N, C-alpha and C positions, 0 to 999 in steps of 0.2 A: 697370480692372475686374479682378477675380480670374477666373481661368479654369481649368477642369479639363483635365487631360491624362492620357493613359495612360502611366504611367512604371513603371520597375522600382523598387518600393518595398521597403525592408527592414522586415520585421515582426520585432519583437524580443520574444519571450517571455522573461519574467524569473521566476526561481523558485529552487528548491533541488533538489539531487540527492537521489534516494531510491531504495531498493530497490523493484523492481517488485512482488516478492512478499515483503513484510515480515511474517514469520510469528512470532507470539508462541509461546513454548514454556513451558508452565506445569505445575502440579501436577494430575495426573489423579486421584489417589487422595485419601487422607485427610491428606496432608501429613505433617509431622513434622520431626525434627531432621536437617539435612543432614550426612551422615557423610563425604562425599568429593565433590570436583569435579575433573573430568578435562580440562577445556578452559578456554581464555581467550578473551576478545573478539578478533576478527580471525582466529581459527583456522578452517581449512577442515574441514568435517565431512562424513561420509557418512550416508546414510539408515540408521537403526537404531543408529547409534553411541551408546554410553552417554556422556551429558554430566555427569550427577551421580547420586549415590546417597544415599538416605535411610537412617537407622539401622534395621536389621532385627533387632535383638536380641529383639524381642517376636514378630515375624511368623515367623521361622524356627522357633522351638519350636512355635508353633501349627500350622505346616504339618507338622512331624514328628509331632505328636500326632494330627492328623487322618489322616495316612497310616497310622499304627498302628491307628486306629479303623476305617479302611476295610478293612484286612487282617483285623481281628477280625470285622467284619460279614460279609465274604466267607466266612470259615471257618464261621461260624455258619449262614450261608445254605446252604453246601454240605452241612453236617451235616443241616439241616432238610430239604433236598431229598432227601438219601439216605434219611432215615427215612420220608419220604412215599412214595418209590418202593418201599421194602420193605413198607410198609403196603398198598400197592396189590397187591403180589405175593401176600402171605399173606391179604389180606382176601378175595380171590376164593375161597380154600379154606375160609373161615369161621373162620380163626384169630384175626382181629380184627373187632371190631364196626364197623359203618358209621360210628358216632359217633366212634370212635377214629381211623379213617382220615380223616374230615373234619377232626378236630382237627389231625392232622399236616399235612394239606394247608394249613390256615390258618396253621400255624407256618411252613411253607415260604414262603408268600406274604409273610408279615410280615417274615421274615428277608431276602427279596429286596428288599423295599421299604426296609429299613434300609440295605442296600448302596447303593441309589440316593441316599438322604439323605446318607450318609457321603461318597459320591463328589462330590455337589454342594457340600457344605461344604468339602471339600478343594479343589475347583476354585475356589471363591470365595477361599479363603485364598491359593492359588497366584497368583490374579490380583492380589490385593493386594500380594503379594510382588514380582510382576513390575512393578507400578506404582511400586514403591520405587526403580526405576531410571528416570531421565529420559532419553529417547532422542530423537535428531534425527528429525523427520518427513520429511526429505528432504536431498539434497545442497545444500551452500551454505556461506556464510561467516557466522560469528556476529558480529552487530553489537554487542550489549551482553550483559553478564552482571551481574545485579543480586542475586546471592546469594553468601554466604560459608559456609565450613565451620563448623559449629556453630550456624548460624542455624536457628531454628524457623520454618517457613513454613506458612501456612494453605492449605486446599484452594482451588484456582483461582488461586493467586498466579502471576504471570509471573516466570520465572527467567532466561530468555534471549530474545533476538530474533534471528531467522535470516533472512538474505537468501537465500531459497530459489532455487536455480538460478544464483546470482551475477549475476542480471540487474539493471542499474541504469537509471534514466531521469531525465530532467529533468521536474519537475512545475512548469510555468510558467503564467503568466497573460498574456493580451493584451487589448487594448481591444476593445469589441464591434464596432467598425467594421473591425478587422483580422481578426477570427476567420473571417468568410466567405471571406477571401482564402487561407486555409490549406487544404491537402488532405492526406488520409491518404497517407503514403508520401513526402511531400516531404523532400528532403535538407536537413539543418540543420547549421550550424556552432555548436558550443557552446564557450564560454570560461568558466573559473572566474574569480571576482573576483580581480584583482591579477595575473593571468597572461596570457600571450599565446598559450599553447598552444591549438590548435584540436582539439576532439574531435568527430569526425563522428557525426551521429545522423540519425534519421528520425522524422517525425511519426507517432506510433502511435495517438493518440486525440484527438478534439476534443470539448470539453464540450458537453452537450446544452442547457445553460441559461446565462444571463448573470446574474451576481450583481446584484440590484437596487440594492445600496448602492454597490458599487465600479464597476459597469458593466464588469466584466472577465469573460472567459471562460477556461476551463481548457484547457491544451494539455499532452499527455504526449508526450515525445520519447524514443524508445528509444536507448540508447547502448551502444557496445561496452565491456565491462568493462575497467577500467583501475585500477591501485592508487591513482591520484590522484583518482579520482571517488568520494570518500567520501560516504555519505549525510549530509545536513545541510549540505553545502557550498553556498554561494550561487553561482549561475551565471546566465548570460544566453545566449540563442541568437539566431541571426540567420538569417532566411529571406528571400531575395530573391524577391518576387512580381512577375511580369511582367504588364503590361497592367492594372495597378490604377489606378482613377480617383482622382486626388488634385488638390486645388487647388495650383497652382504660382504663386508670386509671385517677382518680382525680389528678389535678395538685399538691395537697398537699401530694400525696402519693410518688411522685418522688423527691428524695433528691440528692444533689450534693456535693462532696468534691474534694480534690485534686486527688483522685483516679478515679473520673468520676461519672456518674449518677448511682444511685442504689435505690432499694426499700427494705423495711423490710417485710419479709414473716414469718407467724406463721406456724411452722411445726406441725406434728402430735402430738408431746408432748407439744404443746402450748408454745414452745420456739421461741424467736425472732431470725431470721436468716437474715443476709445481703445478698442481691442478686443483682449483677451488671446487668444493663439493657441497651439496645440500644434504644434511643428515635428516632422515625422516623418522628415526626411532632406534630402539635397541631390541635385539632378540637374544636368545640364549647363545647363539653361535657368533654373535658380533654386532656390528653396526649396520643398519640398513641405510642405503644411499638412494635418495630420490633423483639426484641429478649430478652430473659432473664426470662420471666414468662409465665406460661400457664393459661388457663381459670379456672383450678381447684385449683390454688394457692390461699392461703388466704393472701392478701396484706394489710398491715396496711395503712389505708386511711388517717388518721389524727394523729397529735401529735407524728409522728415517731421520731422527733428530741429528744424527752424526753426518748426514750427507748434505752437500751443497748443490744448489740448482746448477745444472750444466756439467756436473762431475760425471766422468765415465766410470761405469761399474760393470762387474761381471755378474749378472743376475743368476740366481738359482731358483728355478721354478718349483713352487710347492703345489701339491695336489689340492684342488679346491673341493668345497662341499663338505 
C-alpha cells in the first residue's frame, strides 16, 4: 500500500528574476524629436535626474514671447489702474463725469484680466517646455532604453524602464498542492540556471488564485540586490517545508522510462495497471510522490520490472510506515 507521511518536502518555485517596481518612463507632453540622451541602460539614476531632452527650438521662443506679452499686459494694467484712481480722486470734485469714471474702472478691470490670461498662457508654455525634459520618477537602475537621438516619438511612448528602488524578486510558480505549504516570510534559497551560487530570499507574496489551465499558483520571493540578479534571468528557488503530508514509496516502487516516472498499481481485479506519478523529492524512507497515487492504492513495491500491464497477480500486502 502507499502511505502518507509527514516529511520535510522541498517546494520548488520556478520562474524569472524581475524588478519589484518595474516603472515605465515615457513622454508626458506632445513628444517630438529627441535632441539629447544623457543615460544608458544599467545606469543608476536619482529622482528628478534628466534622462533625455526633446528639441525646444520652437518652445523656447514661444515662452520668451509670452513672457514679453505678460510684461506688456502688466504695464497696461498698472496704467489703467492709475487712471481709474485719478478719476476717482477728481470725480468727487465734479471734474469728471460718473460715466467717464465708470469707463476707466472698466478699462482697469479688463487690463487686470488680460494679465491673468497672459500669465496662464505663459504657465502653459513653461509646463510644455519643462516636459521637454524626461526625468527619473525615483531612484533606481535603468533596465532598458528604447530611444535614440534624432528619433521622433509620439505622446505616451515609453522611452525607458526603471527598476525603482533597485529591488528585485523571483516571480515563480508552484503547483496548487504545494502553494498552501508556503507562508509569507519563509526563507528561500534561489539559484540561477547553470550556476551553483545561492542567493537568499524570503517569500513576499502568495497568489490569491490558481490558474485553471496550468494548475499553478504565483509566488513572489524578495531578494537582496546583486549585480548577477538581472531581470529576465531564469531561476529556481527551494523552500523546505516541514510536516508536509506526502505519499512515500520505496525507491524500488518507482520506475522510469522514456514516458517518465510511473508505478504499477494492483486494481480491484488484481490486475497490474501502470500509473504515471510526479516525484517531489527523496527522504530517508523512500521517494515522495506529489501526484499520481493515493493512500488506498496498492502499489507494487518490488520486482515491478518483471510484470506486464494487465497481468493478474496475487498481491501480498506489506505494512506501511
